[in-house]
N, C-alpha and C positions, 0 to 999 in steps of 0.2 A: 504514033509517038506524039503527034501534035495534039491529039485529043487528050492525052494524059497531061500534057503541059497546060492546056487550056483548063482542064478540070482542076488542076492544082492551083492555077491562078485564080479561078473562080472561088475555089475553096478558101484560099488565103484571103481573098477580098471579103468574103462572107465572114470568115473568122475574125479578121481585123475590125470589120464593122460591128460584129457582135461584141467584141472586147471593148470597143469604143462606147457602144451603147450601155454596156454593163457599167463601165467606169463612170460615164455621165450620170446614170441613174443612181449609182452609189453616192457620188459626190452631191448630187441634188438631194438625195434622201438625208444625208448627214447635215446639210445646210438647213433643210426644212426641220429636221429634228431639233437642231440647236435653236432655231427661231421659235418653235413651238414650246420648247423647254423654257425659254425666256418669258414667253407669254404666260405660261402656266405659273411660273414664279411670280409674275406680276399679279395674276389673279389671286394666288394664295396670299400675297401681301395685302391686297385690297380686302380680302376676306378677314384677315386678322385685324385690320384697321376697323372694319365694320363691326367685328365682335367686340372690340374695345369700346367703340362708340355705343353699341347696344347696352353693354354693361353699365357704362357711365350714365346713359339716359335712364336705364332701369333704376339705378340707384337714385337718380334725381327724382324720378317718379315716386319712389318710395318716400323720399324726404318730403315731397310736395303733399303726398297723402297724409303723412304725419302732421305736417303743418296745418293742413285742412282740418284734421280732427281736433287739434289743439285750438284752432280758431273757433270751431263749432262749440267746443266745450266752454271756451271763454264767453262766447255770445250767449250761451244758455245760462251761464252764471250771472251775466249782466242782466239778462231778461228776468230771471228769478228775483234778483235784487230790486229791479224796477217794480215788479209786482208787489214785493214786500213793502217797498216805500209807498207805493200807491195805496195799498191796503192800510198801512199805518196812517197816512194822511186822511183817508176816509174815516177811519175810526176816530181820529182826533177831531175832525170837522163835524162828525156826527154827534159828538158829545158837547160841542160848543153851542 
């Protein structure tokens, strides 16, 4: 009879320990899951901010390229005008 009583005591002790461990791990898992969920949300927020920044910079790059083309065109026009003026002066001075 003592053996059965000891076996039941050991069984109950093991059972309670197992229940305690399961409870501890479940609570730990839930806490970890919440923390990781918050981290994931933070990462997603940062990604969205980076996407907006990328689009903004891309638009700025396009505007800079357009301005560069306009400037090149203006410089070419000025250069042609200078050559025309130079040619005109040469013609005038060659006839004098």
